[in-house]
N, C-alpha and C positions, 0 to 999 in steps of 0.2 A: 452416585448411582452408577454402577458399572454393569449390572445385569440387564438383560433385555426385558422390556415390558411391551405389552401390546395395547393398542387403543382401537376401539371399533371405529369404522369410518362410515361415511354417508353412503346411502344407496345400496347397501348390502355388499359392498366391496370387501375384499379381505382386510383383516385387521392390520393396522400399521404397527410395525415393530420399532420401538424407540429404545435408545441406549444411553448410557451415561457419557459424560464428557470425556472420560478416559478410555472409551471404546477404541480399539485399534483403528477403525475406519476414520475416526476423528483425528487421532494422533498422526495417522499416515497423511491425511489431508493437510495437516500442519507442516509436515515435511515438504509436501509439494509447494506450500506457501514459502517455505525456506528457500527452495530452489528459485522461486520467483523473486524473493528478496535479494538473493545474491546476484541474479541477472540484472536487476534494476538498480542496485546500489553500488556495484563494483566500480562503475565509472565515476560515481560521485566520490567514493573514498579515495580513489586513485587519481582524482582530478589534478592535483599538483604535478604528479608525474606525467600525466597525459599532456598538460599544458606545456611542461618543460620539454617533452619529447617532440611535440609537433609544432611548438611555437618558438619565437625568437624574442628575447627580452627587448621591449621597446618597439615591437612591430606594429603597434597601433597608437592612436592618440590617447594621451592621458596617463596618469600615474599608475592605474591598475595594470595596464599592459606591461609597464616597466617592472612591476613587482612580480607578476606571475607568469609572464611569457606570452599570454594572449589577452586581448582586451576583454573587458567585461561584456561588451556588445557581441564580440565574436563567440565567446563562451555562452552567452545567453541565447544566441541564435542556434548554436549547435545543440545545446541542452534542450532548447525549445523544440527543435526538430525531433529529437529522440523522444521527448515527452509527448509531443503531439501525435506521434505515431500510435500511441495507445488508443486513439479513437478506433483503430482497427480491431480492438478487443470486443467491440459491440457485436458484430456479426458472429464472432467466434463464441461469445458467451450465449448468444441466442441459440446456437446449435445445441447447447446443453439442455435447453427446454424441449427440443425436438428429438435429439438423438442420445440423450443420456449424459449425466454429469461426469461420470467416471471416464467414459470414452474420450470426451472432449478434453478433460484435464490431462489425461495421459499424452494425447497428441500434442497439445500446446506446450507441455513441459519438455517433451522430447525435442521439439524444434527450437525452443528458446535456449536450452542448454547447449545444443549443437551449434547454434549460431554464435553464442557467446564464446565458445571455444575457438571457432573460426576467426573471430575478431582479434584474437591474440596475435595473429600473423599479418594483420592488415598494415600495409606500409604507409598509407597517406591518411591525413586527418579526416577529410570529408568522406572518403570511402569507409573509414572506421565508423564515422557517425552514421552512415547509411546502413551498415550491417547491424549496429545497435538499434537503429530505428525499426528494423524488421523484427528483431528479437523482442522489443519492448511490448507490443500488443499481445504477443504470445504469452509473456510472463504475466501481463495484466489479466488476461483471461484465466490463466491458471489460478491466480490468487482469488479472483472473483468467484470462480466455480468452487474452489476449496471452501470458501466461506459459506456458500449455499449448501454444500454437502454437510458441513458441520451443523448448520442451523436446522436442517431437515432430519438429521439422525437422532436428535435429542428432544426431550420434553421441555416445556418453557422454563422449568426450574433449573435446567442445566444449560439453557441456550446462551446466556451471556458468558458462562464459563467456557463453553465449547468455542465460541467466537473469540474469546480471549486467548485460547490455545492457538487458534489460527493466527491471531495478531502476534503472539509470542514467536511462533514459527517463522513468520515473515521477518520479525525483528532479529532473530538469530541469524537468518540468512543474510540480512542487510548488514548486520554488525560484523560478520565474519571477515570481510575484507579489511575493516578497520583494525581488528585484532591481529590479523596476519601481518599487516604493515607495521604495526607496533612491535610485535614480537621479533620480526626480522630486523627492525631498526635497532633493537636492543642487542641482538647477537651478531650483527654485522651490517651489511647494506640492506636498506629497506627494499622489500619485494617490489619489482617493477610491475606495471600494469599488464604486460604481456604474460608474465608467469601467472599473475593473479587470474586473468581471464582463462588461461589454459586449464585452470583447476575445474572449470565447468565440465570438462571431459571426465573427470573423476566422479563428479556427481551424476553424470549421465550413466555411468556404470552401475550406480546404486538404484536407479529408477525402477528397473524390473522387480527388484526385491520389495521395494516400498509399495509398488502398484498392487501387489498381491494382497495387501491388507485393506485396500479401499473397496468398499461395496457401494452399489448404487442404492441411494435411499429409497425406501418403499414408496414414498409419495411420488417421487420422480419416475420410478419404474412403472407405476400404474398408469401415469400419463403417457409415457413413451409407448406402452403396449396398448393404448386405447385405440378405438376404431378410427379409421382414416379421417372421417369428417371432423371428429374432435381434434385430431392431431393438427388439422389445418389452423386451429385457433391458438396453438401453442406459440408463445412468444409474441402474440398480438396484444398490445396494451389497450384495454377497453377505455372508452371515452370517460367513464366515471372515475377512472384512476389516473388519468393523464395530468390533472392538476396536482395531485399528490406527488406524482413522480417528478413533475417540474419543480415543485418546492424542495424536495429532497435533493434533486440534482443541483439546484441553485445554492443550497446550504453547503453541499459538498464542493461546489466550485469555489466558494469563498475560503473554506478551510484549506483547500489545495493551493489557492492563490497565496496563502501565507506559508504553508509548510513546504511547498515546492522550492522556492528560493532560499528560505531560511535553512532548510536541511541540506540542500544541494551545495550551496556556497560555503557552508560551515567549515569544512576541512581546508578548503582553499584559503579562506579568510584567516583561520587560526594558524595555519602553517606558513603561508606566504606573506601575510600582512602583520599579524601580531608576533610571529616568530615562535609559535608553540611547536615543539618538535614532535615527530611521530611517536617517539618513546613516551613522552609525557601524555600524549593522547591515549597511548596504550594503558597507562596507569589509570587514567580517568575512565576509559571505556568499561572496565568491569563494574566500577561504581555506577556509571550511567546505566549499564545493563541491569544491575540490581534495582536501581530506581525505576527502570522501565517495568520490571517484573512486579515491583511494589505497586506501580501505577495500575497495572492490569488488575491486581487483586482489589485495589481500592475502587477502580471503575466497576468491577463486577458487583462488589458490595453495595455501592451507591446506586447502580442501575437496578438491582434487584430489590433494594430496600426503599429507596426514595423515588425511583422511576427513571426511565430512559431519558425523558425530556429535560428534567432539571439537571441531571448529570451532564448531558451534552451542552447545556447552556453555560454553566459555570466554568466547565473545563475549556470551552472554546475561548472565552474571554481571557482566562488565565494563560492559555497558550499564546495569545497575541502579546500579552505582556512579557512572557518569556522570550518570544521572538525578538522583541525590541531590545531586551537586555543583552541578548547574545552578541549583537553587533554594536554595543554602546559603551563597553567598559574594558576594552583590550583583552588580554589573556584571561583575566578573572571573569569578565563577562562571557567570553566564549566558552569557558569551562562550565560556569554556573548555568548559562543558557542551554548548553548541550545536555546537562543533567536534567534541568527543569523541563525542557521540551520533551524529553523522553518520558519523564514522570507524568506530566500533564497530558501529553498526547496519548499515552497508554491508558490513562484514566478515561479519556474521551472515546477511545475505540470501541469497547464493549457496548456502550450505550447506543452509539449511532449504528453499529453493525447489527445489533439486535433489532432496532427500530426498522432499519432498511429491510431486514428479512421478514419481519412480522407484519408489516403493513401492506404486503403484496401477496397475492395467491400463488400457489405452487406452479400454475401453468405459465406464469410470467416472471417467476422469482429470479431466474438466471438472466432473463432479458433486462429486468429492472437493474440488476447488479451491473450489467453491461453499460446501461445508460448512466448509472451513477459513476462508473469508472471513467466514462467519456467526459462527464462533467468535471471530475477531478483532474483529468488530463488537460482539458482546456484551461482550467483555473491555474494549474501548475505552470503551463506553458506561458500564459500571459504574465503570471507572477515572475517567472524567470526572465522574460524579456524586459519587463518594466524594471525589475530589480537591477538588471545589468545596465540598462540605459541610464537609470537614475544614478547608479554608482559611478558611472563614467562622467555624467554631466556634473554631478555635485562633488566628485572626487571623494565620496564618502559612502561606506557601507551602512553607516548609521541612518542616514537620511533614507536610503533605499529600504531599510527595515521598517521604518515608520510608514512608508508609503504602502507596503503590502500588508502590514499588520492591522492598521486601524480599520479598513473596510471589513476585514474578517470579524473583528470584534463587534462592529455595528450590526452585521448580518445575524447575530445571535437571536434577535427578536423573532426571526422566522420560525424557530422551533416551537413557539407557542401555538402555531397553527397546525401542528401534527398531533395525531391521537396518541395517547399514552397506552402502551400495549403490555405493561407489566402484568404478570400472572395470567396472560391469555395464551392459549395454544394457537398454533398457526391457523387452524380451521375457524377459530373464534375471532382472531384478530384480522384475518384477511380471507373470508370465504371465497370460494370460486365464483366467478361472475360469468354469465353467459351459458 
């Protein structure tokens, strides 16, 4: 569905104009998610280079420090600080309920890319961490609001597809640093993290062109233009929905508790522990990207045909198993786990993104997305810290993987207490309250 359609709205308000998942506004929102993905994943992809540049082999206790240059605990604290900073995305995301999705997304993207470019010239490790910590919540807010825009611009038949496009955009941005490091390793010296971060300045130059394609969803525009008394309630979560938000946030916490460390330490583990070269990673990356795209298609099909909740449940358990495999079988496990986590994680994304959009009303949708982002942030931070400490204490990444993956698998039961929203429009699945 690519043409515009209109649906009548309640109370005699103007009709809502809905578009297909290929509408320029949705595609442009995916580009903004790509910006966010690059900002948030560049440090992860270049972590071996960062550890080597700022650390000294053997500068901490344990074998991990001797292998990578910084101890697992030091890296866990630094990465935890950067991740934890994403809690700042909540007040930013809430502004999208009061002042418009488009405006907030443009401002946060501009600032996130600018700070990432600045980080390229930072001379000391902890100052470098501080700058990235400021950029992180801006990128998180960008991604959250981009998903809200995509969800609100399309009918229910296209919602999982539109949100899959947002996930794909984020994945492209997150995967770009990996591809760049692999390509440069093949043709010469692998690209350094400073040059990689400086590329954010080039993306910054494209932002005005992409911004012209993004429109404010009609649902959001009607609320932002509402009378002042109504506007005061925007972003306030009613008591009737707080339990639902808490449950979604808790489920998000546990999946991030898994994916935070599993994805973040992957390239450090593969390159510095198993000896997998960046060039080999570059060969695997296109395959993994293809599997990620296949996972999105599979996730959309399953979420639309069998429901959001069953799809979220099976994929979360499978993701935990893939996480354990990643750190349990040397180079083979790292490669297989990399591919499988992308496939399964991509299958998981459309279902949970659609659910999170469909069970909350428009007046708090961006705020809910902000809270969910915060829950994911806290989960990822604790996962990073615990993974790093366990890896140091046990001298094993495998043990650390079990510690973060098993609780995530157990938490899957919580999805049974969320409503199934398949085939429901936003006004049916989450009517305005108050």
